[in-house]
C-alpha positions as CSV (number, residue, x, y, z in Angstrom):
1,X,116.7,98.0,78.3
2,X,113.6,98.4,80.5
3,X,111.4,97.6,77.6
4,X,113.4,94.4,76.7
5,X,113.3,93.2,80.3
6,X,109.6,93.8,80.5
7,X,108.9,92.0,77.2
8,X,111.1,89.0,78.3
9,X,109.4,88.7,81.6
10,X,105.8,88.8,80.4
11,X,106.4,86.6,77.4
12,X,107.9,83.9,79.5
13,X,105.4,84.2,82.4
14,X,102.3,84.6,80.4
15,X,103.4,82.2,77.6
16,X,102.2,79.2,79.6
17,X,105.7,77.7,80.4
18,X,106.1,76.7,84.0
19,X,109.7,77.3,85.0
20,X,109.5,74.9,87.9
21,X,108.5,71.9,85.7
22,X,111.3,72.8,83.4
23,X,113.9,72.7,86.3
24,X,112.7,69.6,87.9
25,X,113.2,66.0,86.6
26,X,110.2,64.1,85.5
27,X,110.2,61.9,88.5
28,X,110.2,64.8,91.0
29,X,107.6,64.7,93.8
30,X,104.9,67.4,94.0
31,X,106.4,68.6,97.3
32,X,109.6,69.4,95.4
33,X,107.7,71.6,93.0
34,X,105.9,73.4,95.8
35,X,109.3,74.1,97.5
36,X,110.8,75.4,94.3
37,X,107.8,77.5,93.6
38,X,107.9,79.1,97.0
39,X,111.7,79.6,96.9
40,X,111.6,81.5,93.6
41,X,108.5,83.5,94.6
42,X,106.4,82.1,91.8
43,X,103.5,81.8,94.2
44,X,103.3,85.5,94.6
45,X,101.2,87.8,92.4
46,X,102.5,88.6,88.9
47,X,103.3,92.2,89.6
48,X,105.4,91.2,92.7
49,X,107.2,88.7,90.6
50,X,107.8,91.4,88.0
51,X,109.3,93.9,90.6
52,X,111.5,91.1,92.0
53,X,112.6,90.3,88.4
54,X,113.6,93.9,87.8
55,X,115.4,94.2,91.1
56,X,117.4,91.1,90.4
57,X,118.2,92.3,86.8
58,X,119.5,95.6,88.2
59,X,121.5,93.9,90.9
60,X,123.1,91.5,88.3
61,X,124.0,94.5,86.1
62,X,125.6,96.4,89.0
63,X,127.6,93.3,90.0
64,X,128.8,92.8,86.4
65,X,129.9,96.4,86.2
66,X,131.8,96.2,89.5
67,X,133.4,93.0,88.5
68,X,134.5,94.4,85.1
69,X,136.0,97.5,86.9
70,X,137.8,95.3,89.4
71,X,139.3,93.1,86.6
72,X,140.5,96.2,84.7
73,X,142.3,97.4,87.9
74,X,143.9,94.0,88.4
75,X,145.0,93.8,84.8
76,X,146.5,97.3,84.9
77,X,148.4,96.3,88.0
78,X,146.6,98.7,90.4
79,X,145.5,97.7,93.8
80,X,141.7,97.6,94.0
81,X,141.6,99.3,97.5
82,X,137.9,100.2,97.0
83,X,136.9,96.5,96.8
84,X,139.0,95.5,99.8
85,X,137.4,98.3,101.9
86,X,133.9,97.3,100.5
87,X,134.4,93.7,101.5
88,X,135.5,94.7,105.0
89,X,132.6,97.0,105.7
90,X,129.8,95.2,103.9
């Protein structure tokens, strides 16, 4: 999985495609592009972007696993006490 994430990141980032120009409409102002670039951290060095990409991928995977576990508990008719406690304390 690590290898796939690495390949995906570097192919898209070094492939010449600008994610900001893809997200913005053609009539967007240059200030909008600057704001979006800063918001997503695309103004940072490539290795910092890569580390952030990996962090976000791991976080998304954790959330998906927790959500899946929660849905299984609900479907089985069990009370998901762990999630209630987790939401109260965090």
